[in-house]
Gaussian input, Z-matrix of N, CA and C with variables (Angstrom, degrees):
# hf/3-21g

backbone

0 1
 N
 C     1     B1
 C     2     B2     1     A1
 N     3     B3     2     A2     1     D1
 C     4     B4     3     A3     2     D2
 C     5     B5     4     A4     3     D3
 N     6     B6     5     A5     4     D4
 C     7     B7     6     A6     5     D5
 C     8     B8     7     A7     6     D6
 N     9     B9     8     A8     7     D7
 C    10    B10     9     A9     8     D8
 C    11    B11    10    A10     9     D9
 N    12    B12    11    A11    10    D10
 C    13    B13    12    A12    11    D11
 C    14    B14    13    A13    12    D12
 N    15    B15    14    A14    13    D13
 C    16    B16    15    A15    14    D14
 C    17    B17    16    A16    15    D15
 N    18    B18    17    A17    16    D16
 C    19    B19    18    A18    17    D17
 C    20    B20    19    A19    18    D18
 N    21    B21    20    A20    19    D19
 C    22    B22    21    A21    20    D20
 C    23    B23    22    A22    21    D21
 N    24    B24    23    A23    22    D22
 C    25    B25    24    A24    23    D23
 C    26    B26    25    A25    24    D24
 N    27    B27    26    A26    25    D25
 C    28    B28    27    A27    26    D26
 C    29    B29    28    A28    27    D27
 N    30    B30    29    A29    28    D28
 C    31    B31    30    A30    29    D29
 C    32    B32    31    A31    30    D30
 N    33    B33    32    A32    31    D31
 C    34    B34    33    A33    32    D32
 C    35    B35    34    A34    33    D33
 N    36    B36    35    A35    34    D34
 C    37    B37    36    A36    35    D35
 C    38    B38    37    A37    36    D36
 N    39    B39    38    A38    37    D37
 C    40    B40    39    A39    38    D38
 C    41    B41    40    A40    39    D39
 N    42    B42    41    A41    40    D40
 C    43    B43    42    A42    41    D41
 C    44    B44    43    A43    42    D42
 N    45    B45    44    A44    43    D43
 C    46    B46    45    A45    44    D44
 C    47    B47    46    A46    45    D45
 N    48    B48    47    A47    46    D46
 C    49    B49    48    A48    47    D47
 C    50    B50    49    A49    48    D48
 N    51    B51    50    A50    49    D49
 C    52    B52    51    A51    50    D50
 C    53    B53    52    A52    51    D51
 N    54    B54    53    A53    52    D52
 C    55    B55    54    A54    53    D53
 C    56    B56    55    A55    54    D54
 N    57    B57    56    A56    55    D55
 C    58    B58    57    A57    56    D56
 C    59    B59    58    A58    57    D57
 N    60    B60    59    A59    58    D58
 C    61    B61    60    A60    59    D59
 C    62    B62    61    A61    60    D60
 N    63    B63    62    A62    61    D61
 C    64    B64    63    A63    62    D62
 C    65    B65    64    A64    63    D63
 N    66    B66    65    A65    64    D64
 C    67    B67    66    A66    65    D65
 C    68    B68    67    A67    66    D66
 N    69    B69    68    A68    67    D67
 C    70    B70    69    A69    68    D68
 C    71    B71    70    A70    69    D69
 N    72    B72    71    A71    70    D70
 C    73    B73    72    A72    71    D71
 C    74    B74    73    A73    72    D72
 N    75    B75    74    A74    73    D73
 C    76    B76    75    A75    74    D74
 C    77    B77    76    A76    75    D75
 N    78    B78    77    A77    76    D76
 C    79    B79    78    A78    77    D77
 C    80    B80    79    A79    78    D78
 N    81    B81    80    A80    79    D79
 C    82    B82    81    A81    80    D80
 C    83    B83    82    A82    81    D81
 N    84    B84    83    A83    82    D82
 C    85    B85    84    A84    83    D83
 C    86    B86    85    A85    84    D84
 N    87    B87    86    A86    85    D85
 C    88    B88    87    A87    86    D86
 C    89    B89    88    A88    87    D87
 N    90    B90    89    A89    88    D88
 C    91    B91    90    A90    89    D89
 C    92    B92    91    A91    90    D90
 N    93    B93    92    A92    91    D91
 C    94    B94    93    A93    92    D92
 C    95    B95    94    A94    93    D93
 N    96    B96    95    A95    94    D94
 C    97    B97    96    A96    95    D95
 C    98    B98    97    A97    96    D96
 N    99    B99    98    A98    97    D97
 C   100   B100    99    A99    98    D98
 C   101   B101   100   A100    99    D99
 N   102   B102   101   A101   100   D100
 C   103   B103   102   A102   101   D101
 C   104   B104   103   A103   102   D102
 N   105   B105   104   A104   103   D103
 C   106   B106   105   A105   104   D104
 C   107   B107   106   A106   105   D105
 N   108   B108   107   A107   106   D106
 C   109   B109   108   A108   107   D107
 C   110   B110   109   A109   108   D108
 N   111   B111   110   A110   109   D109
 C   112   B112   111   A111   110   D110
 C   113   B113   112   A112   111   D111
 N   114   B114   113   A113   112   D112
 C   115   B115   114   A114   113   D113
 C   116   B116   115   A115   114   D114
 N   117   B117   116   A116   115   D115
 C   118   B118   117   A117   116   D116
 C   119   B119   118   A118   117   D117
 N   120   B120   119   A119   118   D118
 C   121   B121   120   A120   119   D119
 C   122   B122   121   A121   120   D120
 N   123   B123   122   A122   121   D121
 C   124   B124   123   A123   122   D122
 C   125   B125   124   A124   123   D123
 N   126   B126   125   A125   124   D124
 C   127   B127   126   A126   125   D125
 C   128   B128   127   A127   126   D126
 N   129   B129   128   A128   127   D127
 C   130   B130   129   A129   128   D128
 C   131   B131   130   A130   129   D129
 N   132   B132   131   A131   130   D130
 C   133   B133   132   A132   131   D131
 C   134   B134   133   A133   132   D132
 N   135   B135   134   A134   133   D133
 C   136   B136   135   A135   134   D134
 C   137   B137   136   A136   135   D135
 N   138   B138   137   A137   136   D136
 C   139   B139   138   A138   137   D137
 C   140   B140   139   A139   138   D138
 N   141   B141   140   A140   139   D139
 C   142   B142   141   A141   140   D140
 C   143   B143   142   A142   141   D141
 N   144   B144   143   A143   142   D142
 C   145   B145   144   A144   143   D143
 C   146   B146   145   A145   144   D144
 N   147   B147   146   A146   145   D145
 C   148   B148   147   A147   146   D146
 C   149   B149   148   A148   147   D147
 N   150   B150   149   A149   148   D148
 C   151   B151   150   A150   149   D149
 C   152   B152   151   A151   150   D150
 N   153   B153   152   A152   151   D151
 C   154   B154   153   A153   152   D152
 C   155   B155   154   A154   153   D153
 N   156   B156   155   A155   154   D154
 C   157   B157   156   A156   155   D155
 C   158   B158   157   A157   156   D156
 N   159   B159   158   A158   157   D157
 C   160   B160   159   A159   158   D158
 C   161   B161   160   A160   159   D159
 N   162   B162   161   A161   160   D160
 C   163   B163   162   A162   161   D161
 C   164   B164   163   A163   162   D162
 N   165   B165   164   A164   163   D163
 C   166   B166   165   A165   164   D164
 C   167   B167   166   A166   165   D165
 N   168   B168   167   A167   166   D166
 C   169   B169   168   A168   167   D167
 C   170   B170   169   A169   168   D168
 N   171   B171   170   A170   169   D169
 C   172   B172   171   A171   170   D170
 C   173   B173   172   A172   171   D171
 N   174   B174   173   A173   172   D172
 C   175   B175   174   A174   173   D173
 C   176   B176   175   A175   174   D174
 N   177   B177   176   A176   175   D175
 C   178   B178   177   A177   176   D176
 C   179   B179   178   A178   177   D177
 N   180   B180   179   A179   178   D178
 C   181   B181   180   A180   179   D179
 C   182   B182   181   A181   180   D180
 N   183   B183   182   A182   181   D181
 C   184   B184   183   A183   182   D182
 C   185   B185   184   A184   183   D183
 N   186   B186   185   A185   184   D184
 C   187   B187   186   A186   185   D185
 C   188   B188   187   A187   186   D186
 N   189   B189   188   A188   187   D187
 C   190   B190   189   A189   188   D188
 C   191   B191   190   A190   189   D189
 N   192   B192   191   A191   190   D190
 C   193   B193   192   A192   191   D191
 C   194   B194   193   A193   192   D192
 N   195   B195   194   A194   193   D193
 C   196   B196   195   A195   194   D194
 C   197   B197   196   A196   195   D195
 N   198   B198   197   A197   196   D196
 C   199   B199   198   A198   197   D197
 C   200   B200   199   A199   198   D198
 N   201   B201   200   A200   199   D199
 C   202   B202   201   A201   200   D200
 C   203   B203   202   A202   201   D201
 N   204   B204   203   A203   202   D202
 C   205   B205   204   A204   203   D203
 C   206   B206   205   A205   204   D204
 N   207   B207   206   A206   205   D205
 C   208   B208   207   A207   206   D206
 C   209   B209   208   A208   207   D207
 N   210   B210   209   A209   208   D208
 C   211   B211   210   A210   209   D209
 C   212   B212   211   A211   210   D210
 N   213   B213   212   A212   211   D211
 C   214   B214   213   A213   212   D212
 C   215   B215   214   A214   213   D213
 N   216   B216   215   A215   214   D214
 C   217   B217   216   A216   215   D215
 C   218   B218   217   A217   216   D216
 N   219   B219   218   A218   217   D217
 C   220   B220   219   A219   218   D218
 C   221   B221   220   A220   219   D219
 N   222   B222   221   A221   220   D220
 C   223   B223   222   A222   221   D221
 C   224   B224   223   A223   222   D222
 N   225   B225   224   A224   223   D223
 C   226   B226   225   A225   224   D224
 C   227   B227   226   A226   225   D225
 N   228   B228   227   A227   226   D226
 C   229   B229   228   A228   227   D227
 C   230   B230   229   A229   228   D228
 N   231   B231   230   A230   229   D229
 C   232   B232   231   A231   230   D230
 C   233   B233   232   A232   231   D231
 N   234   B234   233   A233   232   D232
 C   235   B235   234   A234   233   D233
 C   236   B236   235   A235   234   D234
 N   237   B237   236   A236   235   D235
 C   238   B238   237   A237   236   D236
 C   239   B239   238   A238   237   D237
 N   240   B240   239   A239   238   D238
 C   241   B241   240   A240   239   D239
 C   242   B242   241   A241   240   D240
 N   243   B243   242   A242   241   D241
 C   244   B244   243   A243   242   D242
 C   245   B245   244   A244   243   D243
 N   246   B246   245   A245   244   D244
 C   247   B247   246   A246   245   D245
 C   248   B248   247   A247   246   D246
 N   249   B249   248   A248   247   D247
 C   250   B250   249   A249   248   D248
 C   251   B251   250   A250   249   D249
 N   252   B252   251   A251   250   D250
 C   253   B253   252   A252   251   D251
 C   254   B254   253   A253   252   D252
 N   255   B255   254   A254   253   D253
 C   256   B256   255   A255   254   D254
 C   257   B257   256   A256   255   D255
 N   258   B258   257   A257   256   D256
 C   259   B259   258   A258   257   D257
 C   260   B260   259   A259   258   D258
 N   261   B261   260   A260   259   D259
 C   262   B262   261   A261   260   D260
 C   263   B263   262   A262   261   D261
 N   264   B264   263   A263   262   D262
 C   265   B265   264   A264   263   D263
 C   266   B266   265   A265   264   D264
 N   267   B267   266   A266   265   D265
 C   268   B268   267   A267   266   D266
 C   269   B269   268   A268   267   D267
 N   270   B270   269   A269   268   D268
 C   271   B271   270   A270   269   D269
 C   272   B272   271   A271   270   D270
 N   273   B273   272   A272   271   D271
 C   274   B274   273   A273   272   D272
 C   275   B275   274   A274   273   D273
 N   276   B276   275   A275   274   D274
 C   277   B277   276   A276   275   D275
 C   278   B278   277   A277   276   D276
 N   279   B279   278   A278   277   D277
 C   280   B280   279   A279   278   D278
 C   281   B281   280   A280   279   D279

   B1=1.4235
   B2=1.5310
   B3=1.3181
   B4=1.4575
   B5=1.5166
   B6=1.3370
   B7=1.4553
   B8=1.5032
   B9=1.3158
   B10=1.4555
   B11=1.5216
   B12=1.3393
   B13=1.4551
   B14=1.5328
   B15=1.3362
   B16=1.4627
   B17=1.5180
   B18=1.3104
   B19=1.4598
   B20=1.5264
   B21=1.3231
   B22=1.4689
   B23=1.5245
   B24=1.3301
   B25=1.4520
   B26=1.5321
   B27=1.3382
   B28=1.4715
   B29=1.5289
   B30=1.3218
   B31=1.4740
   B32=1.5271
   B33=1.3287
   B34=1.4563
   B35=1.5224
   B36=1.3207
   B37=1.4671
   B38=1.5308
   B39=1.3348
   B40=1.4671
   B41=1.5352
   B42=1.3272
   B43=1.4623
   B44=1.5315
   B45=1.3286
   B46=1.4678
   B47=1.5273
   B48=1.3383
   B49=1.4655
   B50=1.5346
   B51=1.3282
   B52=1.4690
   B53=1.5329
   B54=1.3218
   B55=1.4658
   B56=1.5257
   B57=1.3377
   B58=1.4685
   B59=1.5299
   B60=1.3315
   B61=1.4631
   B62=1.5310
   B63=1.3303
   B64=1.4547
   B65=1.5272
   B66=1.3244
   B67=1.4670
   B68=1.5270
   B69=1.3285
   B70=1.4684
   B71=1.5360
   B72=1.3444
   B73=1.4667
   B74=1.5239
   B75=1.3112
   B76=1.4689
   B77=1.5233
   B78=1.3289
   B79=1.4682
   B80=1.5289
   B81=1.3481
   B82=1.4682
   B83=1.5255
   B84=1.3176
   B85=1.4611
   B86=1.5286
   B87=1.3186
   B88=1.4726
   B89=1.5166
   B90=1.3320
   B91=1.4656
   B92=1.5287
   B93=1.3291
   B94=1.4635
   B95=1.5254
   B96=1.3288
   B97=1.4586
   B98=1.5248
   B99=1.3237
   B100=1.4655
   B101=1.5237
   B102=1.3370
   B103=1.4660
   B104=1.5260
   B105=1.3250
   B106=1.4683
   B107=1.5207
   B108=1.3184
   B109=1.4596
   B110=1.5256
   B111=1.3285
   B112=1.4683
   B113=1.5334
   B114=1.3249
   B115=1.4669
   B116=1.5302
   B117=1.3286
   B118=1.4600
   B119=1.5287
   B120=1.3230
   B121=1.4709
   B122=1.5283
   B123=1.3232
   B124=1.4664
   B125=1.5203
   B126=1.3213
   B127=1.4653
   B128=1.5252
   B129=1.3197
   B130=1.4667
   B131=1.5252
   B132=1.3199
   B133=1.4676
   B134=1.5276
   B135=1.3315
   B136=1.4606
   B137=1.5320
   B138=1.3260
   B139=1.4608
   B140=1.5269
   B141=1.3169
   B142=1.4633
   B143=1.5310
   B144=1.3327
   B145=1.4645
   B146=1.5269
   B147=1.3382
   B148=1.4614
   B149=1.5233
   B150=1.3077
   B151=1.4613
   B152=1.5203
   B153=1.3317
   B154=1.4598
   B155=1.5325
   B156=1.3249
   B157=1.4634
   B158=1.5312
   B159=1.3279
   B160=1.4642
   B161=1.5332
   B162=1.3106
   B163=1.4683
   B164=1.5348
   B165=1.3134
   B166=1.4587
   B167=1.5295
   B168=1.3309
   B169=1.4620
   B170=1.5278
   B171=1.3155
   B172=1.4631
   B173=1.5220
   B174=1.3180
   B175=1.4598
   B176=1.5305
   B177=1.3221
   B178=1.4681
   B179=1.5259
   B180=1.3347
   B181=1.4647
   B182=1.5313
   B183=1.3276
   B184=1.4729
   B185=1.5243
   B186=1.3331
   B187=1.4619
   B188=1.5206
   B189=1.3252
   B190=1.4648
   B191=1.5295
   B192=1.3155
   B193=1.4592
   B194=1.5357
   B195=1.3287
   B196=1.4651
   B197=1.5229
   B198=1.3345
   B199=1.4620
   B200=1.5302
   B201=1.3367
   B202=1.4564
   B203=1.5277
   B204=1.3248
   B205=1.4673
   B206=1.5255
   B207=1.3365
   B208=1.4737
   B209=1.5211
   B210=1.3340
   B211=1.4653
   B212=1.5162
   B213=1.3235
   B214=1.4667
   B215=1.5248
   B216=1.3331
   B217=1.4645
   B218=1.5331
   B219=1.3308
   B220=1.4643
   B221=1.5227
   B222=1.2934
   B223=1.4669
   B224=1.5272
   B225=1.3295
   B226=1.4654
   B227=1.5333
   B228=1.3228
   B229=1.4691
   B230=1.5275
   B231=1.3224
   B232=1.4675
   B233=1.5212
   B234=1.3117
   B235=1.4666
   B236=1.5260
   B237=1.3316
   B238=1.4589
   B239=1.5299
   B240=1.3170
   B241=1.4641
   B242=1.5204
   B243=1.3189
   B244=1.4659
   B245=1.5231
   B246=1.3269
   B247=1.4701
   B248=1.5262
   B249=1.3275
   B250=1.4673
   B251=1.5445
   B252=1.3341
   B253=1.4586
   B254=1.5263
   B255=1.3356
   B256=1.4588
   B257=1.5301
   B258=1.3167
   B259=1.4591
   B260=1.5307
   B261=1.3126
   B262=1.4748
   B263=1.5315
   B264=1.3448
   B265=1.4654
   B266=1.5094
   B267=1.3271
   B268=1.4754
   B269=1.5235
   B270=1.3269
   B271=1.4551
   B272=1.5223
   B273=1.2946
   B274=1.4604
   B275=1.5236
   B276=1.2732
   B277=1.4667
   B278=1.5148
   B279=1.2877
   B280=1.4721
   B281=1.4718
   A1=111.36
   A2=116.79
   A3=121.24
   A4=109.73
   A5=117.16
   A6=121.44
   A7=111.17
   A8=116.61
   A9=121.45
   A10=110.50
   A11=116.25
   A12=120.92
   A13=110.62
   A14=114.84
   A15=120.18
   A16=110.07
   A17=116.00
   A18=120.89
   A19=110.14
   A20=117.03
   A21=121.30
   A22=110.35
   A23=115.89
   A24=120.69
   A25=110.85
   A26=115.42
   A27=120.09
   A28=111.29
   A29=115.73
   A30=120.32
   A31=109.74
   A32=116.71
   A33=121.82
   A34=110.31
   A35=116.54
   A36=120.77
   A37=110.63
   A38=116.89
   A39=120.78
   A40=110.72
   A41=115.75
   A42=119.65
   A43=110.69
   A44=116.10
   A45=120.29
   A46=109.99
   A47=116.65
   A48=120.54
   A49=110.86
   A50=115.85
   A51=119.38
   A52=110.27
   A53=117.15
   A54=120.78
   A55=110.10
   A56=117.01
   A57=121.30
   A58=110.50
   A59=116.62
   A60=120.96
   A61=110.29
   A62=115.53
   A63=120.06
   A64=110.19
   A65=117.17
   A66=121.25
   A67=109.74
   A68=116.85
   A69=120.74
   A70=110.35
   A71=116.51
   A72=120.03
   A73=110.69
   A74=116.94
   A75=120.71
   A76=111.29
   A77=116.63
   A78=120.02
   A79=110.53
   A80=116.00
   A81=119.77
   A82=110.05
   A83=115.95
   A84=121.14
   A85=110.40
   A86=116.70
   A87=121.33
   A88=109.80
   A89=117.28
   A90=121.15
   A91=111.03
   A92=116.73
   A93=120.81
   A94=110.43
   A95=116.71
   A96=121.14
   A97=110.25
   A98=117.05
   A99=120.37
   A100=111.04
   A101=116.81
   A102=120.61
   A103=110.53
   A104=116.55
   A105=120.74
   A106=110.16
   A107=116.53
   A108=121.38
   A109=110.66
   A110=116.24
   A111=120.93
   A112=110.37
   A113=116.81
   A114=121.04
   A115=110.76
   A116=116.40
   A117=120.52
   A118=111.67
   A119=116.75
   A120=119.77
   A121=109.74
   A122=116.74
   A123=120.62
   A124=111.32
   A125=116.61
   A126=120.32
   A127=110.82
   A128=116.98
   A129=120.88
   A130=109.76
   A131=116.47
   A132=120.72
   A133=110.18
   A134=116.04
   A135=120.79
   A136=110.34
   A137=116.49
   A138=120.44
   A139=111.18
   A140=116.50
   A141=120.43
   A142=110.04
   A143=115.86
   A144=120.53
   A145=110.02
   A146=116.82
   A147=120.48
   A148=110.64
   A149=116.51
   A150=121.25
   A151=110.45
   A152=116.79
   A153=120.64
   A154=110.50
   A155=116.65
   A156=120.60
   A157=110.70
   A158=116.19
   A159=120.30
   A160=111.06
   A161=116.73
   A162=120.23
   A163=109.55
   A164=116.40
   A165=121.15
   A166=110.63
   A167=116.66
   A168=120.59
   A169=110.93
   A170=116.73
   A171=121.02
   A172=110.73
   A173=117.33
   A174=120.84
   A175=110.62
   A176=116.97
   A177=120.65
   A178=110.41
   A179=116.70
   A180=120.35
   A181=111.44
   A182=116.74
   A183=119.76
   A184=110.20
   A185=116.43
   A186=120.59
   A187=110.53
   A188=115.67
   A189=120.69
   A190=110.13
   A191=117.32
   A192=121.37
   A193=110.42
   A194=116.83
   A195=120.51
   A196=110.67
   A197=116.61
   A198=120.49
   A199=110.64
   A200=116.07
   A201=120.82
   A202=110.47
   A203=116.34
   A204=120.83
   A205=110.38
   A206=116.79
   A207=120.57
   A208=110.92
   A209=116.23
   A210=120.89
   A211=110.31
   A212=117.25
   A213=120.86
   A214=111.26
   A215=116.39
   A216=120.28
   A217=110.06
   A218=117.35
   A219=121.33
   A220=110.87
   A221=116.56
   A222=121.35
   A223=110.14
   A224=115.71
   A225=120.64
   A226=110.47
   A227=117.28
   A228=120.99
   A229=110.66
   A230=116.67
   A231=120.93
   A232=110.53
   A233=116.17
   A234=121.06
   A235=110.00
   A236=116.04
   A237=119.82
   A238=111.50
   A239=117.82
   A240=120.81
   A241=111.01
   A242=117.01
   A243=120.88
   A244=109.68
   A245=117.33
   A246=120.24
   A247=110.69
   A248=117.13
   A249=120.51
   A250=110.63
   A251=116.05
   A252=120.15
   A253=110.82
   A254=117.49
   A255=120.81
   A256=110.66
   A257=116.38
   A258=120.18
   A259=109.46
   A260=118.30
   A261=122.03
   A262=110.52
   A263=117.39
   A264=120.59
   A265=110.80
   A266=117.03
   A267=120.26
   A268=109.48
   A269=116.34
   A270=119.98
   A271=113.15
   A272=118.67
   A273=121.42
   A274=113.47
   A275=118.32
   A276=123.91
   A277=111.86
   A278=115.08
   A279=118.54
   A280=112.23
   D1=-28.97
   D2=178.87
   D3=-63.88
   D4=-34.69
   D5=177.98
   D6=-66.44
   D7=-37.45
   D8=179.38
   D9=-68.70
   D10=-41.55
   D11=178.84
   D12=-65.09
   D13=-40.86
   D14=178.47
   D15=-65.55
   D16=-40.60
   D17=177.96
   D18=-64.20
   D19=-43.45
   D20=178.10
   D21=-63.35
   D22=-38.85
   D23=178.74
   D24=-65.36
   D25=-39.75
   D26=177.72
   D27=-64.71
   D28=-40.87
   D29=177.81
   D30=-63.38
   D31=-44.30
   D32=178.69
   D33=-61.97
   D34=-42.69
   D35=179.10
   D36=-61.72
   D37=-42.88
   D38=178.53
   D39=-62.23
   D40=-42.43
   D41=179.47
   D42=-64.13
   D43=-41.00
   D44=178.88
   D45=-64.94
   D46=-42.36
   D47=178.97
   D48=-63.17
   D49=-43.29
   D50=178.96
   D51=-64.82
   D52=-40.17
   D53=178.18
   D54=-63.52
   D55=-41.81
   D56=179.19
   D57=-64.27
   D58=-41.42
   D59=177.75
   D60=-64.21
   D61=-41.55
   D62=179.99
   D63=-64.74
   D64=-41.89
   D65=178.87
   D66=-62.95
   D67=-43.33
   D68=179.13
   D69=-63.01
   D70=-42.73
   D71=178.94
   D72=-64.58
   D73=-41.32
   D74=178.73
   D75=-64.74
   D76=-37.76
   D77=177.69
   D78=-64.75
   D79=-42.91
   D80=177.99
   D81=-61.89
   D82=-44.83
   D83=179.75
   D84=-62.57
   D85=-41.82
   D86=178.48
   D87=-61.31
   D88=-45.16
   D89=179.40
   D90=-62.13
   D91=-41.03
   D92=178.73
   D93=-64.47
   D94=-42.85
   D95=179.22
   D96=-64.30
   D97=-41.90
   D98=178.41
   D99=-63.32
   D100=-41.23
   D101=178.70
   D102=-65.04
   D103=-44.47
   D104=177.77
   D105=-61.82
   D106=-42.60
   D107=178.80
   D108=-60.63
   D109=-42.89
   D110=178.97
   D111=-62.50
   D112=-43.59
   D113=179.11
   D114=-63.47
   D115=-42.86
   D116=179.95
   D117=-65.64
   D118=-38.27
   D119=176.71
   D120=-62.77
   D121=-40.34
   D122=177.50
   D123=-62.89
   D124=-42.29
   D125=178.87
   D126=-65.66
   D127=-40.73
   D128=178.55
   D129=-61.85
   D130=-44.35
   D131=179.14
   D132=-61.61
   D133=-42.40
   D134=179.10
   D135=-62.92
   D136=-43.19
   D137=178.69
   D138=-65.49
   D139=-37.70
   D140=178.13
   D141=-62.04
   D142=-45.58
   D143=179.00
   D144=-62.86
   D145=-44.15
   D146=178.65
   D147=-61.47
   D148=-40.42
   D149=179.36
   D150=-62.80
   D151=-43.64
   D152=178.32
   D153=-62.13
   D154=-40.78
   D155=178.96
   D156=-64.32
   D157=-41.41
   D158=179.65
   D159=-66.43
   D160=-38.34
   D161=177.48
   D162=-62.93
   D163=-42.96
   D164=179.16
   D165=-62.92
   D166=-43.53
   D167=178.77
   D168=-64.54
   D169=-40.12
   D170=178.80
   D171=-62.49
   D172=-42.98
   D173=177.79
   D174=-62.55
   D175=-41.25
   D176=178.47
   D177=-63.79
   D178=-40.89
   D179=178.93
   D180=-66.41
   D181=-38.28
   D182=177.26
   D183=-62.91
   D184=-43.44
   D185=178.45
   D186=-61.64
   D187=-43.90
   D188=179.79
   D189=-63.91
   D190=-39.85
   D191=179.68
   D192=-65.52
   D193=-40.36
   D194=177.53
   D195=-62.65
   D196=-42.14
   D197=178.46
   D198=-63.57
   D199=-41.17
   D200=179.63
   D201=-64.09
   D202=-41.87
   D203=178.35
   D204=-63.11
   D205=-43.93
   D206=177.40
   D207=-61.22
   D208=-42.52
   D209=179.33
   D210=-61.30
   D211=-45.76
   D212=-178.71
   D213=-65.42
   D214=-37.48
   D215=177.84
   D216=-63.70
   D217=-47.00
   D218=178.91
   D219=-63.61
   D220=-39.73
   D221=179.29
   D222=-61.30
   D223=-43.72
   D224=179.13
   D225=-64.38
   D226=-39.74
   D227=177.84
   D228=-62.64
   D229=-44.33
   D230=179.12
   D231=-63.16
   D232=-42.53
   D233=179.26
   D234=-59.71
   D235=-45.95
   D236=-179.87
   D237=-63.17
   D238=-40.49
   D239=178.76
   D240=-64.38
   D241=-41.97
   D242=178.76
   D243=-62.97
   D244=-42.43
   D245=178.50
   D246=-62.80
   D247=-40.03
   D248=177.72
   D249=-62.63
   D250=-43.07
   D251=179.79
   D252=-64.65
   D253=-39.40
   D254=178.97
   D255=-64.60
   D256=-39.98
   D257=178.13
   D258=-63.58
   D259=-42.91
   D260=178.82
   D261=-64.48
   D262=-40.65
   D263=178.64
   D264=-63.87
   D265=-39.82
   D266=179.43
   D267=-65.29
   D268=-32.43
   D269=-178.93
   D270=-75.11
   D271=-15.25
   D272=-179.40
   D273=-78.90
   D274=-19.66
   D275=-179.33
   D276=52.78
   D277=60.62
   D278=179.97
   D279=-80.15

């Protein structure tokens, strides 16, 4: 019976060792997942900041484009007025 008890004790010891190894592996895996999660959160934050910067730049470019369009419209109006005045001057026969 002592052999059976010793055998049972050996089986129990093996199970405890395997459980301890499994716990250690799970802890390592948990730490790796936490580290990866931390890195991914940092990347997400960086992308969020970059996105905000790009939105700001896009708004500035839209404003600049609107100003350019207004400038070109006014320029065209001035050009047309000058052409009208030149036509009137030519008609005066000075």
